[in-house]
BALUM-882646 format. One record per atom (N, C-alpha, C): residue in three letters; y, z, x. Coordinates in pm, whole numbers, padded with zeros to 5 digits, always signed. Layout:
! BALUM-882646
ALAYZX
...
This chain:
! BALUM-882646
MET-00021-03976+05849
MET-00075-03842+05913
MET-00032-03738+05861
ILE+00090-03742+05802
ILE+00150-03610+05732
ILE+00030-03584+05609
THR-00022-03685+05564
THR-00122-03657+05440
THR-00259-03591+05488
ASP-00287-03659+05609
ASP-00389-03594+05658
ASP-00386-03433+05711
LYS-00273-03419+05785
LYS-00225-03278+05779
LYS-00229-03187+05696
ILE-00202-03238+05595
ILE-00188-03158+05421
ILE-00349-03130+05398
ILE-00392-03232+05394
ILE-00524-03227+05350
ILE-00619-03116+05435
SER-00599-03141+05571
SER-00672-03035+05662
SER-00630-02891+05642
LEU-00473-02874+05625
LEU-00457-02731+05583
LEU-00506-02714+05471
SER-00515-02757+05352
SER-00565-02717+05254
SER-00715-02694+05212
LEU-00788-02793+05296
LEU-00926-02765+05326
LEU-00936-02640+05414
GLU-00896-02601+05526
GLU-00871-02476+05568
GLU-00840-02352+05484
TRP-00752-02355+05403
TRP-00700-02282+05308
TRP-00827-02254+05238
LEU-00864-02340+05165
LEU-00994-02328+05071
LEU-01097-02267+05128
SER-01125-02312+05270
SER-01246-02259+05300
SER-01238-02098+05335
VAL-01113-02048+05364
VAL-01103-01922+05373
VAL-01051-01845+05233
ASN-00994-01907+05158
ASN-00945-01844+05033
ASN-01041-01869+04909
GLY-01079-01989+04923
GLY-01162-02048+04770
GLY-01266-01977+04742
PHE-01333-01893+04827
PHE-01460-01818+04780
PHE-01408-01679+04722
HIS-01285-01630+04765
HIS-01224-01530+04704
HIS-01160-01552+04584
ILE-01109-01660+04568
ILE-01078-01722+04433
ILE-01140-01723+04307
PHE-01272-01809+04371
PHE-01392-01810+04291
PHE-01440-01692+04249
ILE-01468-01570+04340
ILE-01494-01435+04282
ILE-01382-01376+04180
ILE-01270-01381+04204
ILE-01175-01343+04109
ILE-01208-01396+03976
PHE-01213-01519+03947
PHE-01219-01565+03816
PHE-01344-01562+03762
THR-01469-01549+03869
THR-01599-01485+03795
THR-01600-01361+03768
VAL-01547-01295+03830
VAL-01543-01138+03799
VAL-01471-01150+03662
ALA-01355-01197+03647
ALA-01264-01167+03530
ALA-01337-01214+03419
PHE-01413-01344+03429
PHE-01492-01390+03318
PHE-01593-01309+03262
ILE-01659-01262+03363
ILE-01799-01196+03314
ILE-01758-01042+03275
ALA-01613-00966+03324
ALA-01566-00860+03248
ALA-01537-00905+03118
GLN-01473-01023+03091
GLN-01411-01044+02926
GLN-01553-01052+02862
ARG-01635-01115+02928
ARG-01734-01145+02817
ARG-01824-00994+02787
ALA-01822-00932+02890
ALA-01887-00795+02880
ALA-01790-00689+02790
SER-01684-00725+02825
SER-01617-00629+02714
SER-01651-00657+02561
GLY-01663-00746+02521
GLY-01680-00751+02370
GLY-01820-00665+02315
SER-01921-00685+02403
SER-02033-00563+02386
SER-01997-00429+02391
PHE-01908-00406+02509
PHE-01855-00269+02537
PHE-01753-00211+02421
VAL-01678-00298+02355
VAL-01594-00253+02260
VAL-01664-00228+02132
ARG-01765-00317+02106
ARG-01836-00302+01985
ARG-01933-00177+01967
ARG-01980-00161+02079
ARG-02059-00010+02085
ARG-01963+00110+02081
VAL-01841+00126+02129
VAL-01756+00202+02120
VAL-01704+00235+01994
VAL-01684+00120+01925
VAL-01602+00100+01791
VAL-01705+00174+01695
GLU-01826+00133+01700
GLU-01945+00171+01641
GLU-01975+00310+01639
ARG-01955+00352+01752
ARG-01994+00507+01781
ARG-01856+00615+01722
LEU-01764+00560+01733
LEU-01649+00625+01707
LEU-01605+00634+01543
VAL-01601+00518+01494
VAL-01572+00489+01368
VAL-01624+00559+01270
VAL-01543+00657+01181
VAL-01598+00773+01095
VAL-01652+00659+00970
ARG-01784+00675+00899
ARG-01846+00612+00800
ARG-01765+00693+00656
GLY-01735+00583+00600
GLY-01663+00631+00474
GLY-01772+00641+00361
ASP-01696+00618+00219
ASP-01802+00614+00099
ASP-01778+00470+00065
GLY-01709+00395+00133
GLY-01700+00223+00088
GLY-01827+00171+00101
THR-01832+00029+00056
THR-01933-00061+00052
THR-01993-00098+00209
GLU-02073-00142+00230
GLU-02111-00165+00404
GLU-02004-00303+00435
GLN-01953-00375+00349
GLN-01883-00482+00346
GLN-01787-00425+00400
ASP-01723-00344+00324
ASP-01600-00298+00375
ASP-01577-00210+00483
GLU-01691-00147+00543
GLU-01690-00089+00655
GLU-01709-00185+00776
LYS-01801-00275+00747
LYS-01816-00391+00871
LYS-01671-00448+00864
LYS-01594-00486+00747
LYS-01453-00524+00756
LYS-01365-00451+00881
ARG-01363-00314+00849
ARG-01294-00233+00906
ARG-01312-00227+01065
GLU-01451-00261+01089
GLU-01489-00228+01209
GLU-01449-00320+01289
GLU-01501-00474+01212
GLU-01474-00608+01283
GLU-01298-00577+01354
THR-01204-00542+01260
THR-01062-00533+01264
THR-01028-00468+01384
LEU-01099-00350+01411
LEU-01062-00284+01536
LEU-01133-00329+01668
ILE-01247-00395+01662
ILE-01301-00477+01751
ILE-01246-00579+01804
GLN-01163-00664+01706
GLN-01039-00743+01731
GLN-00944-00695+01818
ILE-00874-00597+01764
ILE-00782-00535+01841
ILE-00821-00492+01980
PHE-00932-00417+02018
PHE-00929-00353+02119
PHE-00968-00476+02229
LYS-01061-00583+02195
LYS-01101-00688+02247
LYS-00998-00775+02323
SER-00901-00802+02229
SER-00748-00870+02273
SER-00671-00788+02350
ALA-00660-00683+02323
ALA-00584-00590+02448
ALA-00656-00579+02608
LEU-00828-00565+02578
LEU-00890-00565+02714
LEU-00890-00720+02775
THR-00865-00811+02683
THR-00892-00926+02756
THR-00743-00963+02834
ILE-00634-00923+02746
ILE-00498-00931+02828
ILE-00510-00846+02953
ALA-00538-00716+02976
ALA-00554-00636+03076
ALA-00632-00719+03169
ILE-00768-00760+03179
ILE-00843-00807+03259
ILE-00789-00942+03323
PHE-00729-01065+03261
PHE-00664-01153+03289
PHE-00523-01136+03352
THR-00474-00995+03317
THR-00343-00985+03416
THR-00354-00932+03534
ILE-00468-00819+03540
ILE-00524-00792+03674
ILE-00583-00920+03743
ALA-00662-00975+03714
ALA-00677-01112+03797
ALA-00578-01216+03812
GLY-00465-01214+03735
GLY-00373-01310+03780
GLY-00283-01238+03896
LEU-00279-01115+03895
LEU-00187-01049+03982
LEU-00295-01054+04120
THR-00397-01047+04113
THR-00490-01069+04218
THR-00488-01169+04275
LEU-00493-01279+04208
LEU-00477-01429+04261
LEU-00354-01458+04315
LEU-00225-01389+04301
LEU-00117-01392+04337
LEU-00101-01374+04480
SER-00166-01230+04498
SER-00167-01190+04626
SER-00265-01246+04709
GLU-00396-01334+04660
GLU-00454-01394+04757
GLU-00399-01526+04797
VAL-00284-01585+04734
VAL-00227-01692+04772
VAL-00090-01658+04856
GLY-00113-01526+04866
GLY+00024-01495+04955
GLY+00166-01467+04881
ILE+00138-01448+04771
ILE+00292-01422+04710
ILE+00283-01261+04697
ALA+00390-01193+04731
ALA+00393-01026+04705
ALA+00413-00999+04582
ILE+00322-00946+04535
ILE+00313-00882+04403
ILE+00402-00713+04383
GLY+00447-00698+04492
GLY+00522-00549+04454
GLY+00658-00564+04395
PRO+00736-00686+04441
PRO+00847-00708+04356
PRO+00809-00719+04214
ILE+00712-00800+04188
ILE+00668-00859+04035
ILE+00650-00712+03970
LEU+00553-00639+04032
LEU+00514-00498+03962
LEU+00644-00423+03923
ALA+00741-00406+04044
ALA+00870-00350+04022
ALA+00966-00386+03888
ALA+00946-00530+03911
ALA+01041-00594+03818
ALA+00983-00542+03647
ALA+00837-00574+03658
ALA+00745-00530+03543
ALA+00763-00380+03507
GLY+00773-00309+03562
GLY+00764-00141+03569
GLY+00925-00138+03515
ILE+01036-00183+03547
ILE+01185-00185+03477
ILE+01180-00244+03365
ALA+01112-00343+03344
ALA+01120-00402+03205
ALA+01059-00330+03108
GLY+00917-00295+03152
GLY+00842-00181+03083
GLY+00928-00059+03020
VAL+01008-00002+03108
VAL+01070+00121+03073
VAL+01182+00079+02963
ALA+01290-00034+02978
ALA+01342-00118+02891
ALA+01293-00130+02742
ILE+01163-00163+02757
ILE+01097-00206+02622
ILE+01052-00077+02562
GLY+01007+00013+02667
GLY+00965+00137+02598
GLY+01077+00215+02512
PHE+01182+00224+02611
PHE+01292+00296+02508
PHE+01337+00230+02404
GLY+01314+00089+02386
GLY+01336+00015+02269
GLY+01249+00008+02154
GLY+01131+00014+02204
GLY+01034-00010+02100
GLY+00918+00137+02100
GLN+00999+00214+02137
GLN+00909+00344+02131
GLN+00857+00378+01974
TYR+00956+00368+01871
TYR+00918+00392+01730
TYR+00786+00268+01710
LEU+00811+00153+01771
LEU+00695+00075+01747
LEU+00582+00088+01794
ILE+00570+00158+01910
ILE+00438+00178+01983
ILE+00400+00325+01907
ARG+00461+00400+01884
ARG+00418+00540+01803
ARG+00338+00492+01673
ASP+00424+00389+01606
ASP+00355+00322+01468
ASP+00213+00266+01508
VAL+00211+00192+01596
VAL+00085+00127+01603
VAL-00032+00207+01660
ILE-00004+00337+01762
ILE-00093+00432+01790
ILE-00139+00510+01680
THR-00048+00538+01577
THR-00056+00601+01473
THR-00166+00525+01376
GLY-00146+00393+01359
GLY-00204+00318+01266
GLY-00343+00275+01329
LEU-00354+00278+01457
LEU-00498+00283+01503
LEU-00595+00399+01482
PHE-00509+00523+01497
PHE-00604+00662+01472
PHE-00643+00660+01317
LEU-00535+00597+01223
LEU-00585+00579+01077
LEU-00698+00516+01027
ILE-00672+00394+01085
ILE-00806+00320+01068
ILE-00929+00348+01138
ILE-00946+00424+01243
ILE-01046+00468+01314
ILE-01101+00577+01235
GLU-01016+00673+01175
GLU-01036+00797+01124
GLU-01084+00777+00973
ASN-01061+00657+00920
ASN-01083+00616+00799
ASN-01017+00737+00707
GLN-00909+00750+00723
GLN-00830+00857+00632
GLN-00793+00764+00483
TYR-00770+00639+00494
TYR-00780+00574+00353
TYR-00815+00413+00381
ARG-00827+00340+00272
ARG-00870+00221+00267
ARG-00773+00156+00171
VAL-00763+00024+00191
VAL-00686-00072+00091
VAL-00789-00029-00044
GLY-00702-00015-00155
GLY-00748+00000-00278
GLY-00752+00159-00326
ASP-00712+00228-00234
ASP-00740+00375-00232
ASP-00569+00432-00307
VAL-00583+00547-00364
VAL-00448+00599-00399
VAL-00415+00718-00338
VAL-00284+00729-00275
VAL-00270+00819-00153
VAL-00108+00847-00182
CYS-00124+00972-00133
CYS+00045+01024-00114
CYS+00080+01033+00025
PHE+00198+00994+00062
PHE+00254+01021+00190
PHE+00364+01105+00157
ASP+00371+01255+00176
ASP+00463+01341+00170
ASP+00488+01332-00011
LYS+00639+01267-00037
LYS+00646+01253-00192
LYS+00621+01107-00247
THR+00573+01004-00135
THR+00555+00856-00159
THR+00413+00844-00216
CYS+00382+00803-00332
CYS+00263+00818-00391
CYS+00226+00637-00422
GLY+00105+00609-00434
GLY+00104+00481-00483
GLY-00043+00426-00454
LEU-00091+00303-00474
LEU-00211+00205-00458
LEU-00181+00162-00340
VAL-00275+00175-00217
VAL-00258+00122-00086
VAL-00311-00028-00137
GLU-00211-00149-00086
GLU-00227-00272-00129
GLU-00263-00345+00012
SER-00224-00300+00114
SER-00238-00334+00252
SER-00218-00236+00382
ILE-00310-00274+00475
ILE-00267-00176+00599
ILE-00272-00275+00728
SER-00160-00278+00794
SER-00147-00303+00919
SER-00165-00245+01064
LEU-00136-00265+01152
LEU-00124-00152+01271
LEU+00002-00073+01267
ARG+00089-00132+01200
ARG+00229-00062+01190
ARG+00242+00004+01069
MET+00220-00043+00950
MET+00258+00011+00848
MET+00165-00028+00728
THR+00199+00081+00605
THR+00095+00066+00505
THR+00210+00029+00373
GLU+00132-00040+00291
GLU+00200-00098+00157
GLU+00165-00022+00072
LEU+00242+00055-00042
LEU+00182+00125-00138
LEU+00287+00067-00258
ARG+00199+00067-00376
ARG+00257+00026-00486
ARG+00239+00126-00597
ASP+00360+00196-00657
ASP+00345+00307-00737
ASP+00337+00274-00880
LEU+00332+00352-00966
LEU+00291+00330-01106
LEU+00422+00229-01180
GLU+00531+00247-01109
GLU+00624+00154-01192
GLU+00641+00004-01143
GLY+00524-00023-01023
GLY+00528-00135-00965
GLY+00604-00156-00844
THR+00679-00058-00810
THR+00764-00063-00688
THR+00657-00058-00553
VAL+00713-00145-00478
VAL+00623-00115-00329
VAL+00705-00077-00232
HIS+00636+00031-00142
HIS+00670+00107-00063
HIS+00607+00063+00072
HIS+00705+00034+00185
HIS+00647-00015+00297
HIS+00690+00119+00385
VAL+00563+00179+00432
VAL+00564+00307+00503
VAL+00515+00306+00672
PRO+00610+00324+00760
PRO+00539+00296+00881
PRO+00459+00405+00936
HIS+00363+00397+00996
HIS+00264+00487+01021
HIS+00310+00607+01122
GLY+00424+00572+01187
GLY+00499+00693+01257
GLY+00526+00786+01192
GLU+00601+00728+01059
GLU+00665+00842+00965
GLU+00577+00922+00861
ILE+00442+00910+00904
ILE+00351+00984+00811
ILE+00318+01103+00873
LYS+00322+01203+00798
LYS+00279+01336+00836
LYS+00156+01396+00797
ILE+00152+01367+00651
ILE+00055+01434+00571
ILE-00010+01306+00492
VAL-00136+01285+00500
VAL-00210+01211+00412
VAL-00296+01269+00294
SER-00262+01244+00178
SER-00341+01318+00056
SER-00392+01164-00014
ASN-00543+01196+00006
ASN-00606+01055-00056
ASN-00676+01097-00187
LEU-00631+01050-00299
LEU-00662+01101-00436
LEU-00792+01007-00490
SER-00856+00955-00395
SER-00954+00870-00452
SER-01058+00867-00332
LYS-01069+00974-00239
LYS-01191+00955-00152
LYS-01327+01018-00204
GLU-01425+00922-00195
GLU-01558+01009-00257
GLU-01568+01063-00373
PHE-01482+01112-00441
PHE-01472+01168-00560
PHE-01368+01226-00616
ALA-01329+01215-00748
ALA-01189+01276-00805
ALA-01204+01380-00905
ARG-01154+01465-00955
ARG-01148+01578-01065
ARG-01056+01551-01160
VAL-01105+01572-01272
VAL-01036+01612-01391
VAL-00968+01751-01392
ASN-00849+01762-01390
ASN-00822+01928-01396
ASN-00677+01950-01499
LEU-00758+02008-01629
LEU-00649+02013-01716
LEU-00607+02153-01754
ASN-00518+02185-01787
ASN-00473+02328-01841
ASN-00417+02313-01960
VAL-00498+02379-02055
VAL-00469+02353-02210
VAL-00426+02452-02263
GLY-00343+02474-02350
GLY-00303+02621-02415
GLY-00342+02609-02562
VAL-00405+02711-02586
VAL-00436+02763-02738
VAL-00371+02869-02763
SER-00389+02867-02903
SER-00302+02999-02981
SER-00389+03132-02944
TYR-00300+03238-02940
TYR-00348+03383-02906
TYR-00440+03429-03027
SER-00419+03355-03124
SER-00538+03368-03268
SER-00621+03314-03269
ALA-00659+03230-03156
ALA-00777+03132-03149
ALA-00930+03237-03094
ASN-01015+03222-03152
ASN-01152+03291-03106
ASN-01188+03217-02951
ILE-01168+03253-02859
ILE-01208+03203-02702
ILE-01325+03162-02697
GLU-01433+03215-02780
GLU-01552+03176-02761
GLU-01604+03036-02811
ASP-01520+03064-02950
ASP-01533+02912-03004
ASP-01454+02788-02948
VAL-01346+02823-02871
VAL-01269+02717-02805
VAL-01377+02685-02690
GLU-01434+02763-02626
GLU-01510+02737-02506
GLU-01639+02648-02551
LYS-01696+02679-02681
LYS-01813+02615-02723
LYS-01770+02467-02738
VAL-01638+02438-02828
VAL-01585+02302-02876
VAL-01534+02228-02724
VAL-01483+02294-02628
VAL-01469+02210-02500
VAL-01553+02155-02423
ASN-01672+02250-02442
ASN-01789+02212-02361
ASN-01882+02091-02453
ARG-01876+02102-02570
ARG-01935+02009-02664
ARG-01863+01877-02654
ILE-01737+01874-02643
ILE-01654+01754-02640
ILE-01660+01681-02495
GLY-01688+01761-02374
GLY-01728+01741-02252
GLY-01830+01666-02214
LYS-01941+01742-02289
LYS-02097+01680-02285
LYS-02092+01548-02347
GLU-02028+01522-02464
GLU-02035+01406-02555
GLU-01983+01300-02484
LEU-01854+01334-02401
LEU-01790+01200-02330
LEU-01849+01202-02210
ALA-01946+01270-02137
ALA-02015+01279-02039
ALA-02147+01163-02056
GLU-02177+01186-02230
GLU-02298+01104-02265
GLU-02264+00972-02339
ASP-02132+00944-02338
ASP-02090+00819-02400
ASP-02107+00714-02320
ALA-02164+00595-02362
ALA-02205+00477-02286
ALA-02072+00426-02212
LYS-01982+00431-02296
LYS-01858+00355-02217
LYS-01794+00478-02117
TRP-01825+00588-02101
TRP-01764+00661-02023
TRP-01840+00735-01895
LYS-02011+00729-01946
LYS-02086+00796-01851
LYS-02115+00755-01708
ASP-02083+00628-01685
ASP-02078+00596-01529
ASP-01962+00621-01448
LYS-01864+00663-01534
LYS-01723+00711-01449
LYS-01746+00841-01424
ILE-01839+00958-01475
ILE-01827+01084-01467
ILE-01937+01131-01371
ILE-01926+01214-01305
ILE-02021+01261-01203
ILE-02080+01395-01260
LYS-01961+01496-01281
LYS-01992+01621-01322
LYS-01926+01659-01470
THR-01978+01679-01579
THR-01951+01681-01703
THR-01803+01782-01712
PRO-01721+01757-01789
PRO-01587+01834-01783
PRO-01628+01969-01892
GLU-01578+02094-01825
GLU-01634+02187-01911
GLU-01535+02308-01883
PHE-01536+02390-01984
PHE-01453+02529-01986
PHE-01477+02583-01871
VAL-01362+02663-01793
VAL-01401+02715-01672
VAL-01376+02879-01665
ARG-01225+02853-01747
ARG-01174+03013-01740
ARG-01070+03026-01808
ILE-01001+03134-01844
ILE-00885+03169-01921
ILE-00791+03162-01781
ASP-00692+03051-01767
ASP-00596+03076-01623
ASP-00493+03144-01652
ASP-00424+03153-01775
ASP-00281+03240-01786
ASP-00268+03279-01928
PHE-00185+03396-01935
PHE-00146+03427-02082
PHE+00014+03394-02070
ALA+00033+03281-02130
ALA+00180+03240-02099
ALA+00256+03279-02227
ASP+00365+03282-02265
ASP+00462+03307-02346
ASP+00421+03294-02495
SER+00360+03166-02501
SER+00316+03123-02635
SER+00189+03075-02649
ALA+00105+03091-02549
ALA-00024+03030-02555
ALA-00122+03119-02451
ILE-00237+03110-02470
ILE-00357+03109-02362
ILE-00400+02983-02311
VAL-00384+02992-02173
VAL-00425+02885-02102
VAL-00552+02853-02059
ILE-00619+02752-02084
ILE-00758+02775-02029
ILE-00790+02636-01939
LYS-00858+02669-01827
LYS-00882+02565-01749
LYS-01013+02487-01749
ILE-00987+02340-01761
ILE-01107+02262-01752
ILE-01119+02175-01642
LEU-01238+02171-01600
LEU-01272+02083-01480
LEU-01382+01995-01481
GLY-01384+01884-01440
GLY-01486+01795-01427
GLY-01465+01693-01312
ASP-01592+01641-01246
ASP-01579+01547-01137
ASP-01596+01398-01194
THR-01509+01317-01144
THR-01545+01168-01185
THR-01556+01087-01045
LYS-01588+00960-01058
LYS-01593+00854-00953
LYS-01432+00826-00891
PRO-01425+00788-00795
PRO-01283+00762-00746
PRO-01201+00671-00844
LEU-01079+00721-00878
LEU-00984+00636-00959
LEU-01014+00655-01099
GLU-01118+00701-01147
GLU-01144+00723-01298
GLU-01076+00842-01335
GLN-01014+00948-01266
GLN-00998+01082-01329
GLN-00876+01047-01426
TRP-00780+00973-01419
TRP-00684+00969-01491
TRP-00737+00903-01672
GLY-00797+00796-01649
GLY-00873+00747-01771
GLY-00970+00838-01810
VAL-01038+00920-01765
VAL-01115+01017-01807
VAL-01043+01116-01877
ALA-00964+01171-01812
ALA-00853+01283-01876
ALA-00796+01259-01977
GLY-00749+01124-01979
GLY-00660+01083-02150
GLY-00764+01080-02241
GLU-00881+01048-02229
GLU-00965+01027-02321
GLU-01041+01159-02378
LEU-01049+01281-02270
LEU-01069+01416-02298
LEU-00952+01467-02387
ARG-00852+01466-02349
ARG-00714+01520-02413
ARG-00735+01437-02559
LYS-00755+01317-02587
LYS-00751+01272-02708
LYS-00869+01329-02802
ARG-01001+01354-02720
ARG-01107+01406-02835
ARG-01065+01542-02865
LEU-01025+01631-02757
LEU-01004+01759-02793
LEU-00887+01797-02874
LYS-00794+01731-02887
LYS-00700+01716-03002
LYS-00766+01695-03115
ILE-00861+01604-03135
ILE-00916+01571-03276
ILE-01015+01694-03294
ALA-01074+01744-03173
ALA-01161+01838-03231
ALA-01103+01980-03276
PHE-01005+02012-03169
PHE-00922+02113-03203
PHE-00860+02134-03372
ASP-00826+02005-03382
ASP-00752+01991-03550
ASP-00875+02024-03641
LYS-00978+01950-03629
LYS-01107+01982-03724
LYS-01156+02136-03730
ALA-01156+02194-03587
ALA-01191+02346-03597
ALA-01101+02442-03617
GLY-00982+02420-03645
GLY-00863+02465-03681
GLY-00821+02560-03563
ILE-00840+02510-03456
ILE-00772+02568-03316
ILE-00660+02527-03310
GLU-00545+02588-03293
GLU-00404+02558-03283
GLU-00376+02554-03137
ILE-00285+02415-03102
ILE-00215+02403-02941
ILE-00070+02434-02991
PRO-00028+02567-02947
PRO+00110+02585-03020
PRO+00192+02524-02918
PHE+00333+02563-02965
PHE+00431+02513-02885
PHE+00557+02634-02878
PRO+00615+02609-02785
PRO+00716+02726-02734
PRO+00773+02774-02869
GLN+00786+02915-02869
GLN+00844+02950-03004
GLN+00931+03079-02962
ARG+01039+03090-03035
ARG+01155+03195-02992
ARG+01152+03284-03115
VAL+01153+03422-03063
VAL+01161+03534-03199
VAL+01328+03543-03167
ILE+01393+03533-03290
ILE+01536+03598-03269
ILE+01548+03754-03364
HIS+01597+03828-03310
HIS+01615+03949-03350
HIS+01782+03953-03414
GLN+01831+03997-03529
GLN+01928+03998-03587
GLN+01972+04131-03617
SER+02093+04157-03560
SER+02138+04305-03567
SER+02194+04339-03721
LYS+02149+04456-03753
LYS+02215+04489-03906
LYS+02339+04542-03893
C-alpha cells in the first residue's frame, strides 16, 4: 500500500514537473550544441590574422574555440542545474548566497590568477606574438617556447628559461613579426672618402642579397643610408636593410664580416678610440 502511494505520488509529480524538466534538459542540450557554432563564428571574426602559416592560425583559433566552448558549456549546465533544483522544490537562494561568498573569497585569493588568464586571452586573440617568435617583456627577452592562458615561457641566448605571468606583462616588443631589420652603425676614419665608403657598402650589400645562401633571407638589400654621427674618433654611418623574421642577426653578422674584408682591401680604416696627450714644456 505504501509502495502504491509512493508510485502514485511519483507519477503525479512527474505529470506536473516532468515536462518542465524535459524542457530544461532539451534547452540546455540545444544551447550547448549551438554554442559551438556561435563561438566559432565569433572567434573567426575577432581573431587578428598574422603572418604565420594557415596551420598556425588554425591552431590558434581552435585553442580559443575550445576555451570559450568549455566556459559556455559550464555556464549553460550550471544554469540548467540551478533551474532543475528550483523545479524539484529546493531553494536555490541559499546556494547562490553561499556561492557568492565563496566566489568573493576565491576572487580575493585568485585575483592575480584571473588577471593572468584574462590578459592571456587578449594576447592570444590579438596575436601579439606566437610560439617561435623572439620577444622582449620589459627587460626579459628570449624565444617564445610555449604559451598558456596563464604564462609565457621564454628561453634567452644563455639557455635560461623565463616563466612570465601574463598579468606582469606591460610592454610586448616582438622582434620577429612580419619582417626584421638589419640596423648597423659603422665607424670609419675621418680621412676616408665618404663617397667611396658609400659605394663599397652598397656593393657589399648587393652582393650579399644576391648570394644564393643569403638571398632567400633578405627582403630589402642592406645599403648606406646616412652619416649618423661625428664621433670623437670616427664618422659613424648608418646601414639599413630588411630581412625575414629571425634572420636579422645572421645577415648582420655576415654583412659585418664582408664589410671588414672590403674595407681592408679598399684601405678604409675602421678606427679605434684614440687619445691625444699634450705634454707641458
